[in-house]
C-alpha positions as CSV (number, residue, x, y, z in Angstrom):
1,X,-32.1,-109.7,-76.7
2,X,-30.8,-112.3,-77.3
3,X,-33.3,-114.9,-78.7
4,X,-33.8,-119.0,-78.9
5,X,-31.0,-119.7,-76.2
6,X,-31.8,-122.2,-73.5
7,X,-30.9,-120.5,-70.0
8,X,-30.9,-122.0,-66.7
9,X,-32.2,-119.9,-64.1
10,X,-33.0,-119.9,-60.3
11,X,-35.7,-118.5,-58.5
12,X,-34.6,-117.0,-54.9
13,X,-36.2,-114.7,-52.1
14,X,-34.4,-112.8,-49.6
15,X,-37.0,-111.7,-47.0
16,X,-39.9,-112.6,-50.0
17,X,-38.1,-110.3,-52.0
18,X,-37.8,-112.3,-55.2
19,X,-35.2,-112.5,-57.7
20,X,-34.5,-114.5,-60.9
21,X,-31.1,-115.4,-60.9
22,X,-28.6,-115.8,-64.4
23,X,-25.3,-117.0,-63.9
24,X,-23.7,-115.4,-66.8
25,X,-19.7,-116.9,-66.4
26,X,-18.7,-116.4,-69.1
27,X,-21.2,-114.3,-70.6
28,X,-23.6,-115.3,-73.7
29,X,-26.6,-113.1,-73.5
30,X,-27.3,-109.2,-73.9
31,X,-29.7,-106.7,-73.0
32,X,-30.3,-107.7,-69.7
33,X,-33.0,-105.6,-68.9
34,X,-35.3,-106.7,-71.7
35,X,-34.4,-110.1,-70.2
36,X,-35.5,-108.6,-67.0
37,X,-38.7,-107.1,-68.3
38,X,-39.4,-110.6,-69.7
39,X,-38.9,-112.9,-67.2
40,X,-40.1,-110.7,-63.9
41,X,-43.6,-110.0,-64.9
42,X,-46.5,-111.7,-63.1
43,X,-48.0,-112.6,-66.4
44,X,-44.4,-114.6,-67.3
45,X,-43.6,-118.1,-66.8
46,X,-41.8,-117.6,-63.6
47,X,-44.6,-116.5,-61.6
48,X,-43.2,-112.9,-61.0
49,X,-40.0,-111.4,-59.7
50,X,-38.7,-108.1,-58.2
51,X,-35.8,-108.1,-60.3
52,X,-33.4,-110.4,-62.3
53,X,-29.5,-111.0,-61.0
54,X,-26.9,-111.5,-63.1
55,X,-23.5,-112.6,-62.1
56,X,-20.6,-112.5,-64.2
57,X,-17.0,-112.9,-64.2
58,X,-14.6,-110.4,-62.6
59,X,-11.2,-110.9,-61.7
60,X,-10.3,-110.6,-58.1
61,X,-14.1,-111.2,-57.0
62,X,-16.1,-114.2,-56.4
63,X,-18.2,-112.5,-59.1
64,X,-19.7,-109.4,-60.7
65,X,-23.7,-109.0,-59.6
66,X,-25.8,-106.8,-61.7
67,X,-29.3,-105.8,-60.6
68,X,-31.9,-105.0,-63.1
69,X,-35.5,-104.2,-61.7
70,X,-38.5,-105.6,-63.3
71,X,-39.2,-102.4,-65.4
72,X,-35.7,-103.0,-67.0
73,X,-33.7,-100.6,-65.5
74,X,-30.3,-101.2,-63.6
75,X,-29.9,-100.4,-60.0
76,X,-26.6,-99.8,-58.0
77,X,-27.2,-102.0,-55.2
78,X,-29.3,-104.5,-53.4
79,X,-28.8,-106.0,-50.2
80,X,-31.4,-108.9,-50.6
81,X,-30.4,-109.6,-53.9
82,X,-26.6,-109.9,-52.6
83,X,-27.8,-112.6,-50.0
84,X,-29.5,-114.4,-53.2
85,X,-26.3,-114.5,-54.9
86,X,-24.2,-115.4,-51.9
87,X,-26.7,-118.4,-51.4
88,X,-26.2,-119.4,-55.1
89,X,-22.3,-118.7,-54.9
90,X,-22.1,-120.9,-51.6
91,X,-24.2,-123.8,-52.7
92,X,-21.1,-123.9,-55.6
93,X,-18.3,-123.9,-53.4
94,X,-17.6,-120.3,-52.5
95,X,-15.9,-119.7,-49.2
96,X,-17.7,-118.6,-45.9
97,X,-16.3,-115.0,-46.6
98,X,-15.7,-113.4,-50.0
99,X,-16.2,-110.1,-52.1
100,X,-18.7,-109.1,-54.8
101,X,-18.2,-106.3,-57.4
102,X,-21.6,-104.4,-57.6
103,X,-22.2,-100.7,-59.3
104,X,-22.1,-99.4,-56.2
105,X,-18.7,-100.6,-55.5
106,X,-16.8,-103.9,-53.6
107,X,-19.4,-105.8,-51.5
108,X,-18.0,-108.0,-48.8
109,X,-20.2,-111.0,-48.0
110,X,-20.2,-113.4,-44.9
111,X,-22.0,-116.6,-44.4
112,X,-23.1,-116.8,-41.0
113,X,-25.0,-119.9,-41.5
114,X,-25.6,-122.6,-43.9
115,X,-28.4,-124.4,-42.6
116,X,-30.6,-122.4,-42.3
117,X,-28.7,-119.8,-44.8
118,X,-28.1,-116.1,-43.4
119,X,-25.5,-114.1,-44.8
120,X,-23.7,-110.7,-43.2
121,X,-23.5,-108.1,-45.9
122,X,-21.0,-105.3,-45.8
123,X,-23.3,-102.5,-47.5
124,X,-20.5,-99.6,-47.6
125,X,-21.1,-96.0,-46.4
126,X,-24.4,-94.5,-45.2
127,X,-24.5,-90.4,-46.1
128,X,-27.2,-87.9,-46.1
129,X,-27.6,-85.8,-49.1
130,X,-29.9,-83.6,-47.3
131,X,-27.6,-83.2,-44.3
132,X,-30.3,-85.6,-42.1
133,X,-32.6,-82.3,-42.4
134,X,-36.4,-83.0,-42.7
135,X,-37.7,-82.1,-46.4
136,X,-41.2,-81.6,-47.4
137,X,-43.0,-83.3,-50.7
138,X,-46.4,-82.4,-51.4
139,X,-48.4,-85.5,-52.0
140,X,-51.8,-87.3,-51.6
141,X,-52.7,-87.4,-48.4
142,X,-49.7,-85.2,-47.0
143,X,-47.7,-83.1,-46.8
144,X,-45.0,-85.8,-46.2
145,X,-41.9,-85.3,-44.4
146,X,-38.9,-87.5,-45.7
147,X,-35.0,-87.5,-45.2
148,X,-33.0,-88.0,-47.9
149,X,-30.5,-91.1,-47.6
150,X,-27.7,-92.7,-49.9
151,X,-26.7,-96.4,-49.3
152,X,-25.1,-96.2,-52.6
153,X,-28.7,-95.7,-54.2
154,X,-31.4,-93.4,-53.5
155,X,-33.8,-93.4,-50.6
156,X,-36.5,-91.3,-49.0
157,X,-37.4,-92.1,-45.4
158,X,-40.6,-91.2,-44.0
159,X,-41.5,-91.8,-40.2
160,X,-45.1,-92.2,-39.5
161,X,-47.2,-93.8,-36.6
162,X,-48.7,-96.7,-38.4
163,X,-47.0,-97.8,-42.1
164,X,-50.5,-99.9,-42.3
165,X,-52.7,-97.3,-43.7
166,X,-50.2,-95.4,-45.8
167,X,-50.9,-95.4,-49.6
168,X,-47.5,-96.0,-50.1
169,X,-47.8,-97.0,-53.8
170,X,-49.2,-93.4,-54.8
171,X,-46.7,-91.7,-52.4
172,X,-44.2,-93.6,-53.9
173,X,-44.7,-92.7,-57.6
174,X,-45.0,-89.1,-56.3
175,X,-41.8,-88.8,-54.7
176,X,-40.2,-90.5,-57.6
177,X,-41.2,-87.7,-59.8
178,X,-40.0,-84.9,-57.4
179,X,-37.1,-83.1,-58.8
180,X,-34.9,-83.7,-55.6
181,X,-34.2,-87.3,-57.2
182,X,-33.6,-87.0,-60.5
183,X,-32.8,-90.7,-61.0
184,X,-35.9,-91.7,-58.7
185,X,-36.0,-92.9,-55.1
186,X,-36.8,-95.9,-53.2
187,X,-39.6,-94.7,-50.7
188,X,-40.0,-96.4,-47.5
189,X,-42.5,-95.4,-44.1
190,X,-41.2,-96.3,-40.8
191,X,-42.7,-96.8,-37.6
192,X,-40.2,-96.4,-34.6
193,X,-41.4,-99.6,-32.4
194,X,-38.6,-99.0,-29.7
195,X,-34.9,-97.8,-29.7
196,X,-33.8,-100.9,-31.6
197,X,-36.9,-101.9,-33.4
198,X,-38.5,-100.2,-36.7
199,X,-41.4,-101.6,-38.7
200,X,-41.0,-100.7,-42.2
201,X,-42.8,-100.7,-45.8
202,X,-41.3,-100.1,-48.9
203,X,-41.6,-98.6,-52.6
204,X,-38.9,-99.6,-54.8
205,X,-38.2,-97.6,-57.9
206,X,-38.6,-99.5,-61.2
207,X,-40.6,-102.2,-59.3
208,X,-43.4,-100.7,-56.9
209,X,-44.5,-102.5,-53.5
210,X,-42.2,-105.0,-51.9
211,X,-41.6,-107.1,-49.3
212,X,-38.5,-106.4,-48.4
213,X,-35.8,-104.1,-49.4
214,X,-32.1,-104.5,-48.3
215,X,-30.6,-100.9,-48.7
216,X,-33.9,-99.7,-48.0
217,X,-33.7,-101.2,-44.2
218,X,-30.1,-100.0,-44.2
219,X,-31.1,-96.3,-45.2
220,X,-34.4,-96.8,-42.3
221,X,-32.1,-97.9,-39.8
222,X,-29.3,-95.5,-40.2
223,X,-32.1,-92.4,-40.5
224,X,-33.7,-94.0,-37.1
225,X,-30.1,-93.8,-35.3
226,X,-29.2,-90.6,-36.8
227,X,-32.5,-88.3,-36.3
228,X,-34.6,-90.8,-33.9
229,X,-31.8,-92.1,-31.8
230,X,-32.2,-95.8,-32.2
231,X,-29.2,-97.9,-31.3
232,X,-27.5,-100.5,-33.3
233,X,-28.0,-103.3,-34.0
234,X,-31.6,-102.7,-35.8
235,X,-34.4,-105.0,-36.2
236,X,-36.2,-104.3,-39.2
237,X,-39.7,-105.8,-39.6
238,X,-40.8,-105.8,-43.2
239,X,-43.7,-107.6,-44.7
240,X,-41.3,-110.4,-45.8
241,X,-39.8,-111.3,-42.7
242,X,-37.0,-109.6,-40.3
243,X,-33.6,-108.2,-41.1
244,X,-30.9,-107.1,-38.9
245,X,-28.7,-103.8,-39.4
246,X,-25.7,-102.4,-37.8
247,X,-24.3,-99.3,-38.2
248,X,-22.7,-96.1,-37.0
249,X,-21.9,-92.7,-38.4
250,X,-19.1,-92.5,-40.5
251,X,-18.8,-96.4,-40.5
252,X,-20.1,-98.8,-43.0
253,X,-23.2,-100.6,-42.4
254,X,-23.7,-104.4,-42.2
255,X,-27.0,-106.1,-43.1
256,X,-28.2,-109.6,-42.0
257,X,-30.7,-111.7,-43.1
258,X,-31.8,-114.9,-44.9
259,X,-32.1,-116.0,-48.2
260,X,-33.9,-118.8,-50.4
261,X,-33.9,-120.9,-53.4
262,X,-37.4,-121.4,-54.7
263,X,-36.9,-123.3,-57.8
264,X,-34.0,-124.1,-60.4
265,X,-35.2,-124.5,-64.2
266,X,-34.3,-124.0,-67.8
267,X,-36.3,-121.4,-70.1
268,X,-36.0,-120.3,-73.7
269,X,-34.9,-116.6,-74.3
């Protein structure tokens, strides 16, 4: 990791899913995973974050966004992170519509409102690697029934009667060790409140319990539509707020929600 360099950082959140953003246009740092571990821990200078967002130059795009989890691992995509990046770019002159490059492919962004800030993100195609069939995992409090959903990154979606009592921290760790998920998975417990409303809690690989997960909200909504007959658009209530998902089988998903800047400062890496 580059050491002794003064770096401007911005702490932001999307539905309380918190990130540290570093603008690397042009790039001057290295070992972003190590930087993520350094700046995201609650014992650190920035009071904790779920991940590190890195913006880099990308010809033909507003920017490339890379996302590193708090443990230093790199994620393919992050819906809440995209909205934070969108807010950062919007405050610096970006138009109402633009495209970001990500490891999961191009992501279109539309700014719905600038005050208060809200953005709609084209999340790409949703797929069901397990053919939308129920699978079983042995875990404490189980066995647990789950569905495998991909939104460019992996998700295990579990429908439950009540999300509150589930020991999601333990369940998340257990499901991440399944051979079914060789690269780990994000884990979500979902209560279908009505045909267009979900209550959800999240466990994100490389992070742990989080107050929101954008791709997870999409995975949960798509699973509820595909398997439980929910109707789009779906309101997804998460610990950090409310997100809205639009999706139909065979079409790309769209995620709408807020983002806020918490503070800006310069740190020395």
